[in-house]
N, C-alpha and C positions, 0 to 999 in steps of 0.2 A: 716624353713626360718630366715636368717641372717637376721632380719631386727635392726633398732637399736633399744633400747627399747623406746624411747619419737615418735615411730611411732607403738607401739603397740594399738592393736585395735581399729584405728581410718584407715582402710581404707578396702573398701568391695570392694577393689579388684587390686591387688597387679600388680599398672603402676604407674607413671609417666608421666602425662602429661608435656612431652619437653619441653624446652626455645627455644621458634625461633625468635627472631629477627624479628624488626617491627612484628610482627604475633601475638604473647601472649600479653594478656592485665591483664588490675587488674575484669575485668569482666567474661573473661574465665578464670584464676586462682580460682576466686568467688565457679564458676557452678563449674566446677572440684573440688573443694574440699567438697564442697555441697555437692554434689554425691563420695565420697569416696576415689576419684582419688588424688593423691599429685599434689598439680597445681602449676605452675611454671612461670618462666620470665624473658629476659634479663634487666642487670641492663642498659643494655645501651640502651634498648627499651624506657625510660626519658633522655632527651639530657641533664639536670640537675640532680646535686646529689640531689638541694633541692625539681627537681619535684619526683623523686625516691622516698623522704618522706613520701610526701606524697599520692603514692600508695602505698605503705608499709601501714600504718595509716591507708588508705580507705578498703586496703581485708583484716585486721585484723579486721577491727571494724562491717563488716559488718559478717565476720564468729560471733566473737563474741556475734551478735545478732541472728545469724540463729543456734546457740546455745544454747543461753537465749531459744527462740522462739521456738525449735524444740525439743530440749530436746536429741537434737541427736548429737553426738562430728562430726567435720568437719576434713576432712585430712588436715596434715601440708602445710605448704605451703612452696617457695623457692626460690629463688634468683640466678642467674647466675652471678656471675663475672669473667670477660677477666684480670685473671693474667700477664699479659704482661707488659713489660718495655712501649711499645707505648699506655698504655693507659692509659690518665692523670689521671681520677680520681679512681682509685687503691685505694688509701687513704682514701676521704673525701665517696665513699661510702662503703668502709667493715665499716666504722667511724658508718653510717646508720646505718648498718645493727645489729653489736653489739648494736646501743641505746635502739631501736625494736624487738634485739634480736628473731628476726629473725630464724623458726625454721630447717629451710634449709640453706644454700650454696653451690650450684654446680661452682666445678672451673674449667676455661677453661684454653689451655694455659700458664698452669708453677701451679707445688704443692710446696707451700710455707707453712713451718712451724710455721711463725709468724701469717700468716692467720688463717689457723687452729686452734691453740692456744686461739686466739681472739673470732675465733665461740665457741669453747669447752669451753669459760674462760664462759659463762651463762646456759651449757646443748646445744647446739647446737650442731648441725649433720654437718660435713663436706662430699660432692664425688665428685668426681673429673673425668672428660673426659679423658680416654685410648684412640689408640688402638692400644697400643701395652703391652706387658710384663714388656717391657725395661720403658718405660712411669709407667704402673704399680708397676713397684719396686720402683720405684720412689716416688710415689704419696704413694704407702705404709711406704718411711722414713718419709714420711712430716708428718705421723699420720692419714690420714685418714679413713671416716668412712666406706665409699664404693665406689669404685669402677663401672664407668659409662663406661663400653663393648664398645666403638663403633667400630662396624665392617661397612665392604662392603654394597653397599644399605640404609646404615641410610641422612637422607636428610642433608641440609647445611657440612658443616665439617666432612666430612665422612673419615672410613680407608677401611682398602685394604684385613686383613683379615675374615675368614669365620666364620659367628659367635662359630661353634662346636670345632674350633679351638683353638682364643683367647679365652671362659668363657676356656676350657682345661690348656692352658697355665697359668693365672690369678688364676685357683681353686688352683696352684699346690704349690703356699706360699703365697695366701692371703683369712684367713678365716672369713672375715667380709664382708659387703653387695655383691654381685654382680649385677648390672642391664645393662639387655642386651639392648643394642639399637644396631636397623638395619632392616629396612624391616618390622616392624611387622606394623599387622590393625586389627586384628580380635582376637575375644576368644581363636579361638585355638589356635593360632600363641602366644601368653601370655602363654598358656597354654604350649609350646614346647618351649616357653624360661624356664621356673620354669623346664622342664624337663631335659631340659640341664645345672640345676644347677643354672642358673641366678636364685635371688629373688624379682626381677621386673622388668618390662616391660619398655622400655622406648621409647613413643609413638608421635613421631613432626604431621609429615604427614597428621594423619589421626585426627589432631584433626582441622587440619586445615580448612578441607573438614563441618566446625561446624557453627550454626546460629550464638554463639557469636564471633568467629573471625571478624574478621573486614576485614578483606585483601580484592584488588580487587576483586569485582564479575568474570574476565574474568580470573585470576589468580585458583577462587575457579572453575572454567568451563574447565579448562585445568589442573586441578587437576583429576577430573570423569572421562577425556575425554584421557589423558593419560595412556601408560601402562610401564612397566618397562624398555624399547627398548629407550623410550625416556627420558629418564634421564642421564645424561653427566655427564661424573666424570671429571672434569678438574679446576688446578689452574688457569687459564686465569681472570679468574671473580675474585675473591678477592685476590688471591695469596696466598690461601693454599686454598688442594684439594678440591675440593667439590664438590655436588650433586645438580647441575639445571636442569631447564625439557630444553627439548630442542629448541621447542616453542618460549619461551620464549627470551632465546640466540637468537634465528635468529631475533626475533621482535626487538631486542636492534639497532639491524645493525651489529653483529659480523660472519661469517664468519667461518663457523664451519668444515671447511678444511685450517685455518691459523689463530687459536688463537690466536694475542701474547702473547708475553714470560714477564709473571709479574717481575717485582723489588723487588716483599717482601708485606711482609703482615703489613700492618699499622692499628691497631685499630682507631685510633684519624683520621685515611684519613678516613677511609670505614663511622665511624660517621657522617664524614664532608657532605656538599652540592655541594661538587665541581668536576668538571666531572672528571670524570677518562682515565688517558691516554696509548697512551702505543707507540712504534717508526713503528707502521705498522697502525694505527690508532687512529681517539679519536670517544670516543663514549662517549654520555651526558647520557644514562642510567648505574643505580647503584646496587652495587648485594642486592635480594630481598626485596631493592625497585622497583625495574624496570625489574628488572633480578631472576627470582623468583623459588627458589630453593624446590624441594620433594624430596623423597627417591623412591627407588622399592616398597617400601609398596603400591606406587598409583593404583599398578593392580588392587587392596583389595575393592577400596574405587566407591562407584557403585551413590549415593546419600548424602546430604546437611544433616543435623541431628541437635538437640540441641545435648549439651551437655548432658543434663537427658536423651535423649532415646539412647545416640549412650553407652552408660556406662550400661543401663540397656541391653540393647543389646550383651554386649562386657562380661558380667557379666551374661547372660546365654549361647551364646557361650562358656564361659571359664568351665562353671560347666559343660558342658554336653559330654565336650573333657577331664576332669579331673576324671569324671561316672565314662566313658569306661577306662582309665586307672589304675582307681583301681579297 
């Protein structure tokens, strides 16, 4: 496995609990890291940089306390930062990550060498979201330590390529950590990702259906009831192509046969509480808050578990498949 040396011996399972907008919290991150899974959250889940700093302090202290009391190592944690010109908090948030030496930065919508250098200055690690080889090469040139291959079927802002194809293309020029994202909900699928050549599996939707996740109860129920056909890939909701649950789109008042043409993506607008307007309709519902995202992996989700029980289940499933492969 091509893992950063900083993560060596700290993971019970080759999994990242992906950062999910409005869903991932310190409680989820702490629970994931304690169970040996790399936990993460988006910086934008805290509405201010000051709030972000408090979350990081809370997470770091909880993991320190766990390691002291248990004598075991916790998995590292990461923060997702949208490196995009419309995000007004990039510099302030980055300064906080450097100040507190956050182990992992996950960058989206921009691979910037200065950002990578800032994290590397204290020995931190940078992973970057990519949906194709062209983006992967740009991120490699920026010096990132890992590429997150966001493929078709991933929750949130997803790609369109088949995982076989994207992993193969990225491995042709990138020999560092590869993380596969897209419809991964079981231990068998984690094993499949490893067999493809990925070092880690990126799991978001499966962690929505956990007891620690504080999303709307109806959202969790919708995940349990949904199948892959209920996931709609569209740029009409957030301005960037993303996967959302069909029933939540309809519940927000959208006509699936007449979705609006977006003006573009603006992280600042997405983080605000203003209504979403289009030329054809005015919708008060907001992406992720009222219109709920999920990936094709909903097909394998049948119950809400604690993160402890979920990770134990995933480890058992993973080991069973790996033993057969060997």
